[in-house]
C-alpha positions as CSV (number, residue, x, y, z in Angstrom):
1,M,31.3,18.5,-0.6
2,T,27.4,18.6,0.5
3,D,25.7,21.4,2.0
4,P,25.2,20.3,5.8
5,A,21.8,22.4,5.8
6,R,20.8,20.8,2.8
7,E,21.2,17.1,4.5
8,T,19.3,18.6,7.5
9,H,16.2,20.2,5.6
10,P,16.4,18.8,2.3
11,A,15.4,21.1,-1.0
12,L,12.7,17.9,-1.8
13,P,12.7,15.3,0.9
14,L,10.8,11.8,0.7
15,A,8.3,12.5,3.8
16,T,6.6,15.3,5.7
17,S,4.1,15.6,7.9
18,S,0.7,16.3,7.1
19,W,-0.3,17.5,10.8
20,D,-1.2,20.5,12.2
21,D,-2.9,21.9,15.2
22,A,-5.8,19.5,14.6
23,E,-3.5,16.2,15.3
24,Y,-1.9,17.8,18.0
25,D,-5.1,18.5,19.8
26,A,-6.7,15.3,19.0
27,I,-3.2,13.8,20.8
28,R,-4.2,16.1,23.9
29,Q,-7.7,15.5,24.2
30,T,-7.1,11.1,24.0
31,V,-4.3,11.8,26.5
32,D,-6.4,13.8,28.8
33,S,-8.9,11.3,28.3
34,G,-7.2,8.4,30.1
35,R,-8.2,6.0,27.1
36,F,-5.1,5.1,25.6
37,T,-6.2,1.7,24.0
38,M,-8.2,0.9,21.0
39,G,-11.7,2.3,21.7
40,P,-14.6,5.1,20.4
41,K,-12.2,7.4,18.6
42,V,-10.8,4.3,16.3
43,R,-14.4,3.1,15.6
44,Q,-15.2,6.7,14.5
45,F,-12.2,6.7,12.3
46,E,-13.3,3.3,10.6
47,R,-17.0,4.7,10.1
48,H,-15.4,7.9,8.3
49,F,-13.2,6.0,6.3
50,A,-14.8,3.5,4.9
51,D,-18.0,6.2,3.7
52,L,-14.9,7.9,2.4
53,F,-14.6,5.3,-0.2
54,G,-17.8,3.7,-0.2
55,A,-17.1,0.7,1.4
56,R,-19.2,-1.2,4.1
57,H,-16.6,-2.0,6.5
58,A,-12.8,-0.7,7.6
59,V,-10.8,-2.2,10.4
60,M,-8.0,-0.2,11.9
61,V,-4.6,-1.8,12.9
62,N,-1.2,-0.9,13.8
63,S,0.4,-0.7,10.2
64,G,-0.3,-1.4,6.7
65,S,1.9,-4.6,6.9
66,S,-0.9,-6.0,9.4
67,A,-3.6,-5.0,7.3
68,N,-1.8,-7.1,4.5
69,L,-1.7,-9.9,7.0
70,L,-4.9,-10.1,8.5
71,A,-6.7,-9.7,4.3
72,V,-4.8,-13.0,3.9
73,A,-5.7,-14.7,7.3
74,A,-9.1,-13.8,6.7
75,A,-9.2,-15.0,3.2
76,V,-7.6,-18.2,4.3
77,L,-9.5,-19.2,7.0
78,D,-13.1,-18.0,6.1
79,P,-14.5,-21.1,5.3
80,R,-16.6,-19.7,2.0
81,I,-13.5,-18.7,0.2
82,D,-11.6,-21.5,-1.8
83,L,-7.8,-20.2,-1.0
84,N,-5.9,-23.3,1.1
85,A,-1.9,-23.6,1.7
86,G,-0.8,-25.3,-0.9
87,D,-3.0,-23.0,-4.0
88,E,-1.2,-20.6,-5.7
89,V,-1.7,-16.7,-5.7
90,L,-0.3,-14.3,-8.5
91,V,1.8,-11.3,-7.2
92,P,4.1,-8.8,-9.0
93,A,7.7,-8.7,-8.9
94,V,8.1,-5.3,-7.7
95,S,6.6,-4.7,-4.2
96,W,7.6,-4.5,-0.7
97,A,8.4,-7.3,1.8
98,T,4.7,-7.7,3.5
99,T,2.8,-8.1,0.2
100,Y,4.8,-11.6,0.0
101,S,5.3,-12.4,3.8
102,P,1.7,-13.3,4.4
103,L,1.4,-15.4,1.9
104,A,3.8,-17.4,2.6
105,Q,3.0,-17.5,6.1
106,Y,-0.5,-19.2,5.2
107,G,1.2,-21.7,3.2
108,L,0.3,-20.3,-0.2
109,R,2.8,-20.6,-3.5
110,M,3.8,-17.3,-4.6
111,R,3.7,-17.0,-8.7
112,F,5.7,-14.1,-9.5
113,V,4.5,-12.1,-12.6
114,D,6.6,-9.0,-14.2
115,V,5.4,-5.5,-14.1
116,D,4.6,-3.2,-17.1
117,L,7.5,-0.9,-17.0
118,D,5.5,2.1,-17.8
119,T,2.6,2.0,-15.2
120,L,5.3,-0.3,-12.7
121,N,2.2,-2.6,-11.8
122,I,1.6,-5.9,-12.6
123,D,1.9,-6.7,-16.3
124,L,-1.6,-8.3,-17.0
125,D,-1.2,-9.3,-20.0
126,L,1.5,-11.7,-18.2
127,V,-1.4,-12.4,-15.7
128,E,-3.2,-13.5,-18.8
129,T,-0.8,-16.4,-19.2
130,A,0.8,-17.0,-16.1
131,V,-2.8,-18.7,-14.4
132,T,-2.8,-22.4,-14.0
133,Q,-5.1,-24.9,-12.9
134,A,-3.8,-24.1,-9.4
135,T,-4.1,-20.6,-9.4
136,K,-6.7,-18.8,-6.8
137,A,-6.1,-15.8,-6.4
138,I,-4.3,-12.4,-7.1
139,F,-2.7,-9.9,-4.9
140,A,-2.8,-6.9,-6.8
141,V,-0.7,-4.2,-5.8
142,N,-1.1,-0.7,-6.8
143,L,2.4,1.0,-7.2
144,L,3.5,4.8,-6.0
145,G,-0.2,6.0,-5.9
146,N,-1.3,4.2,-9.5
147,P,-3.9,2.1,-9.5
148,I,-4.3,-1.0,-11.8
149,A,-6.5,-1.0,-14.9
150,F,-9.5,-2.5,-12.6
151,G,-11.8,-3.4,-15.1
152,R,-9.6,-5.6,-17.0
153,L,-8.3,-7.0,-13.7
154,R,-11.6,-7.8,-12.8
155,E,-12.7,-9.5,-16.0
156,I,-9.2,-11.6,-15.7
157,A,-10.3,-12.8,-12.1
158,D,-14.2,-13.4,-13.1
159,R,-13.0,-15.6,-16.2
160,H,-10.4,-17.6,-14.4
161,S,-12.3,-18.0,-10.8
162,L,-9.5,-16.0,-8.6
163,V,-10.2,-14.1,-5.6
164,I,-8.8,-10.6,-6.1
165,L,-6.8,-9.4,-3.0
166,E,-5.8,-5.7,-3.3
167,D,-2.3,-4.2,-1.2
168,N,-3.3,-0.4,-1.5
169,C,-0.7,0.9,1.1
170,E,0.9,3.5,-1.4
171,S,-2.2,4.3,-3.5
172,L,-4.9,5.6,-1.3
173,G,-7.1,8.3,-3.0
174,A,-6.2,6.6,-6.4
175,R,-9.2,5.5,-9.0
176,A,-9.5,3.4,-12.3
177,D,-12.9,2.7,-14.1
178,G,-14.9,4.1,-11.6
179,V,-13.2,2.3,-8.8
180,W,-11.6,3.4,-6.0
181,A,-8.5,1.9,-5.1
182,G,-8.6,-0.8,-2.2
183,T,-12.1,-1.5,-3.1
184,A,-11.7,-3.6,-6.3
185,G,-11.8,-6.9,-4.5
186,L,-12.7,-8.6,-1.6
187,M,-10.1,-6.9,0.5
188,G,-8.1,-3.8,0.5
189,T,-5.3,-2.7,2.4
190,F,-3.9,1.2,3.2
191,S,-1.4,2.4,5.5
192,A,-1.0,5.1,7.4
193,F,2.8,5.6,8.5
194,F,4.2,8.6,8.3
195,S,5.7,8.8,4.7
196,H,2.5,7.7,3.3
197,H,-1.0,9.9,2.1
198,I,-2.1,10.0,5.7
199,S,-0.3,9.4,9.3
200,T,-1.6,8.3,12.4
201,M,1.9,7.5,13.6
202,E,1.6,4.3,12.6
203,G,-1.6,2.6,11.3
204,G,-3.2,0.6,8.5
205,V,-6.7,-0.2,7.4
206,V,-8.7,-3.2,5.5
207,L,-11.7,-2.1,3.4
208,T,-14.6,-4.6,2.8
209,D,-17.9,-5.0,1.8
210,D,-18.4,-8.3,3.2
211,E,-20.2,-8.5,7.0
212,Q,-18.2,-11.9,7.4
213,L,-15.0,-11.1,6.8
214,H,-15.6,-8.1,8.8
215,Q,-16.0,-9.9,11.9
216,E,-13.6,-12.5,11.2
217,L,-10.9,-9.4,10.7
218,V,-12.3,-7.9,13.7
219,S,-11.7,-11.2,15.7
220,L,-7.7,-11.5,14.2
221,R,-7.3,-8.3,14.9
222,A,-7.8,-9.0,18.5
223,H,-6.0,-12.4,19.9
224,G,-8.9,-14.3,17.7
225,W,-11.3,-14.0,20.3
226,T,-15.3,-13.1,20.2
227,R,-14.8,-10.1,22.5
228,E,-15.5,-7.4,19.8
229,L,-17.9,-9.9,18.0
230,P,-21.9,-8.7,18.2
231,E,-24.4,-11.6,19.9
232,D,-25.7,-12.5,16.0
233,N,-22.3,-13.3,14.5
234,H,-20.7,-15.2,11.5
235,V,-17.6,-16.2,13.3
236,F,-18.6,-18.6,16.3
237,P,-22.0,-18.3,18.3
238,K,-21.8,-16.5,22.1
239,T,-23.3,-18.2,24.5
240,G,-24.8,-15.1,26.3
241,E,-22.5,-15.7,29.7
242,E,-20.2,-12.4,29.4
243,F,-17.4,-14.0,31.4
244,D,-16.7,-16.8,29.5
245,D,-17.8,-15.0,26.2
246,L,-15.1,-12.5,26.6
247,F,-12.4,-14.9,26.3
248,R,-13.4,-17.3,24.0
249,F,-10.7,-18.0,21.4
250,V,-12.0,-19.1,18.3
251,L,-9.8,-18.0,15.3
252,P,-5.5,-18.0,15.5
253,G,-5.5,-14.1,15.8
254,Y,-2.9,-11.9,16.9
255,N,-2.9,-8.4,18.6
256,V,-2.3,-5.8,15.9
257,R,-4.6,-3.2,17.4
258,P,-4.2,0.3,17.5
259,L,-4.0,2.9,19.6
260,E,-6.9,5.2,20.5
261,M,-4.6,8.2,19.9
262,S,-4.0,7.2,16.2
263,G,-7.7,6.4,15.9
264,A,-8.2,10.6,17.0
265,I,-5.4,11.3,14.5
266,G,-7.2,9.4,11.8
267,I,-10.3,11.4,12.0
268,E,-8.4,14.4,11.5
269,Q,-6.3,13.2,8.8
270,A,-9.6,11.7,6.9
271,K,-11.3,15.3,6.9
272,K,-8.2,16.2,4.7
273,I,-7.8,13.3,2.2
274,P,-9.4,14.8,-0.7
275,G,-7.3,18.1,-0.2
276,L,-4.2,15.9,0.5
277,V,-4.6,14.3,-2.9
278,A,-5.4,17.1,-5.2
279,G,-1.8,18.5,-3.8
280,R,-0.1,15.4,-4.8
281,R,-2.0,15.4,-8.5
282,E,-1.3,19.4,-9.1
283,N,2.3,18.6,-8.3
284,A,2.3,15.7,-10.6
285,A,0.9,17.9,-13.5
286,H,4.0,19.9,-13.0
287,F,6.5,16.6,-13.1
288,V,4.9,15.0,-15.9
289,D,4.9,18.2,-18.1
290,R,9.0,19.1,-16.9
291,F,9.6,15.3,-18.1
292,A,7.4,14.6,-20.5
293,D,10.5,15.0,-23.4
294,A,13.3,14.1,-20.9
295,P,15.0,11.1,-23.5
296,F,17.4,10.3,-20.1
297,V,14.4,9.1,-17.9
298,R,11.4,6.9,-18.3
299,I,8.6,8.4,-15.8
300,Q,5.7,6.5,-14.5
301,R,2.0,6.4,-17.0
302,E,-0.5,7.0,-14.9
303,T,-3.8,4.7,-14.9
304,G,-7.2,6.2,-14.3
305,E,-6.2,9.1,-11.3
306,S,-3.0,8.1,-9.5
307,S,-2.8,9.7,-6.2
308,W,0.9,10.0,-6.9
309,F,2.9,8.8,-3.8
310,G,6.1,9.6,-5.3
311,F,7.6,10.4,-8.5
312,S,9.7,7.2,-10.4
313,F,12.2,7.3,-12.6
314,I,13.9,4.6,-15.0
315,L,17.2,5.9,-16.0
316,E,17.7,5.3,-19.7
317,G,20.0,6.3,-22.5
318,P,23.0,8.2,-21.2
319,L,21.9,7.7,-17.5
320,A,21.3,4.0,-17.8
321,G,23.4,2.2,-15.3
322,R,24.9,5.1,-13.7
323,R,22.2,5.2,-10.7
324,P,25.1,5.7,-8.2
325,E,26.0,8.8,-9.9
326,V,22.5,10.1,-10.2
327,V,21.7,9.4,-6.6
328,E,25.0,10.9,-5.4
329,A,24.2,13.8,-7.7
330,L,20.6,14.3,-6.5
331,V,21.6,13.9,-2.6
332,A,23.9,16.6,-3.5
333,A,21.5,18.8,-4.7
334,G,19.2,18.7,-1.2
335,V,17.1,15.9,-3.0
336,E,16.3,12.5,-1.1
337,C,15.4,9.7,-3.0
338,R,15.5,5.7,-2.9
339,P,14.6,2.7,-4.8
340,I,11.5,2.2,-6.4
341,V,9.8,0.4,-3.6
342,A,11.9,-3.3,-3.3
343,G,13.1,-3.3,-6.8
344,N,12.8,-6.7,-8.0
345,F,11.7,-8.6,-5.2
346,T,12.6,-12.1,-6.4
347,R,16.4,-10.7,-5.8
348,N,16.3,-10.7,-2.2
349,P,17.4,-13.6,0.1
350,V,14.7,-13.7,1.9
351,M,13.5,-16.0,-1.3
352,R,14.6,-18.7,0.5
353,H,11.9,-18.8,2.8
354,Y,9.0,-18.6,0.3
355,D,7.4,-21.5,-1.9
356,A,7.6,-19.5,-5.0
357,V,7.5,-20.1,-8.8
358,V,9.8,-17.5,-10.5
359,P,10.2,-16.9,-14.0
360,E,13.5,-17.7,-16.0
361,A,13.0,-13.6,-17.2
362,L,11.4,-10.4,-15.1
363,P,13.0,-8.1,-17.7
364,A,11.2,-5.0,-16.4
365,A,11.3,-5.8,-12.9
366,D,15.2,-6.0,-13.6
367,R,15.4,-2.8,-15.1
368,V,13.8,-1.4,-11.9
369,H,16.0,-3.2,-9.7
370,V,19.0,-1.8,-11.6
371,D,17.8,1.4,-12.7
372,G,15.0,2.5,-11.1
373,L,14.8,5.4,-8.4
374,F,12.0,7.5,-6.9
375,I,12.1,10.9,-5.5
376,G,9.1,12.4,-2.8
377,N,5.7,13.9,-3.4
378,H,3.9,16.1,-1.2
379,H,0.3,17.9,-0.7
380,F,2.0,21.2,-0.6
381,P,3.7,22.6,-4.0
382,V,7.0,21.0,-4.6
383,H,7.1,23.0,-8.2
384,E,11.3,23.9,-7.4
385,G,11.9,20.8,-6.1
386,I,10.9,19.0,-9.2
387,D,12.9,21.6,-11.3
388,R,15.6,21.1,-9.6
389,V,15.6,17.7,-10.0
390,H,15.2,18.0,-13.8
391,E,18.2,20.4,-14.2
392,V,21.0,17.9,-12.1
393,L,19.5,14.7,-14.2
394,A,19.6,16.8,-17.8
395,G,23.4,18.2,-16.5
396,L,24.3,14.4,-15.7
397,A,23.2,13.3,-19.0
398,R,24.9,15.6,-21.0
């Protein structure tokens, strides 16, 4: 029988708030200002966020999923970029639904590539052999805080003339080869959902160094109009007639604008990013040490400096094939857990709606699908929770 108190207040939850009085004050001040739609607080957050990661531009949206949608849209619609409906994009076999759906929505063919079972990121050795004459891009995903080896990724992309788009929704604050995750390619996306490194209620960001892409993202974010664009812009010339310029639609846009309140919260959250990531990395040091010699699990191998979104396990040896039992035992001990992202995504029924090339075998992704799970990490110490997980898993393995 489980302890109801633990069910309500788990010993190791998947997600917790990183807010304090600063965020609540920011909400109150925004409410008192009477400005609720996207405005100066969103712009201030965008500038601060871009500066943190050395990018020229940040565009805030209402979710990381919307950030992916706009990044794909801008890449396809930009006349300078050779990426069009029918072209192939390499994608990892393990990621979230909204990594893939924007590609399908823009008529791109996905070529799935297996992941590396240790890093959980796309296997760069397999990327080398997956490129075809139709391949034009790679949508690289940094999974659970762990960055890809960006030096090698860029070398492969340069050699094959591939556009790099980067889904960095789980890996804010990670680095590899001297490159911030989310800045390795043409555009990089971030999420500020509650369970992620920072939270702005709902929210997402696209980073880019390219001025024209920045302007296209701004237009796509709000209806595809020219309203927020400068007089001299790369998207469509303004007439100087304000009435016309406010209501001219030039791109097939959306309404994925963030709330002004989310921008105000983001300003306060952005100030905390170094400390939030440092706290997660400190917990990770204890996690890696605790499970370094555990023969019953395989843990994620860090590339560069992970920001450790969570702690993953591939069950091995005496625990292999026993995930339901493991999950039940962890929950009974007050430890929340879930599958590693979406496991092998190609096993999902939604695949019938995608134009995709799937290899006959995806052995690493299948292991993740059957024997993978992850537990939460946080910006505050969770050593006791990690120790409890080790105790539960070791006990089951015996």
